[in-house]
Every structure is written in C-alpha cells, then in structure tokens.
Steps between C-alpha positions, in 0.01 A plus 500: 500500500416233751723347764463212740732575785603212727715542810748215490781354707649376173401458134659382177431451133616211281494482119587176317623348829743788551483732800459851355452714812442468869443726797477473876267724706291743298232503233416270215320725253288354221461788255239526226511776237173623350490625140417852629782520757773762489815581695279694741332172599839343572604809700185487715539126572871523574456785744214322680685167522834638619326686785236243594529425872423129534817369666501445875678734740650400835147486648366265235293773333494544121674835511815474284545544127717308259755782510495498882602133513737510202285237329515364148247466219453236236287638214327249273311605186147359514266587211232270638427762769315682219264208435143598423281218632160664460387279207523129458759277662808596299662825616562774247834679506417781254570760772855377560771722355666389176829321575737778389310771686444282810867400516607862474276598794607191697864599463418862580316390819805294609731800450254734667472288814882503524485880481243496781759354738481124446857387444443132431261465204487166324293397199366203314525470124226690319279266299669180620328199652612557857475290813467734798547377855444699818445477870226753569563670832186555703346440251493859378362538147387837365338587169587837346363669189668819376169628363348484849806661661485797259142593600 
C-alpha cells in the first residue's frame, strides 16, 4: 500500500461539480492499494501516519503529530500510485488492486485511522473522477510504502 501524505491548511474533493468532502488543517492522503496488500498494510500505514510528527510546535519545529493538533484527514483513493513506468511511455497498472479488493482495503484504512485517534476522517468517492484541491502547508509531502515500513 502506498500513500502520498501532504500536510495541508485545507483540502477538498469535488465530484460532478458537487463538494463531497473538505478538511481544514491536517493531511491529504492519496492512497494506492497494491494487489498483494492486506489489512496488515493498512494497519502499518495508519499507525505511522497518525503518529507522524510533522506539525509545528510553539517553537516552529516539526514536533507535533496529527493527533497532537486534533487535525483532520482527507483520504483519496489513487490507483495510479501503483503505476509501473519501467517500459515504454504508457504506464501499466497491473499491480493495482482489483476494484472490489482495493475498495475494501481503502474503507478499512479509513476506519483504522479513526481507531488510531483521528476523529475527523473524510473521504472521496472510490473510483470516481475527482477534482482534488489543497493548500500544501510547508510544503510538506511524504511518500510512504507499507512494504518498506514492515521491513
């Protein structure tokens, strides 16, 4: 499971010109599910993200976690994070999880991050053509891979 974690001052997602979800300070998480991922991958990512200390303390140091600041998350499914670009110019997505399996793990991740202390968890619409807007704070953008975190 791969995640692009962006620290934001606000973010939202629109589908068919309708505002679906929005958050203020917290993380926009683009989440890609690999065809070999399990609930363990979601557990590892959720735990890492909820405790990641990248929010500024009173001294301007990145020392506070999402739970410390009472921040929000907006989780967007993003199968293109699993693009294999090694051959040719057209990416291959054969490693992306099948829609039913990927959606199940996406939903599980969203529930899991709530259980890890994040009260305000918002989502996009799985499989929809979404328009995502954000104001990246910092900018702080972090790439996470559950396979790497489990080593």
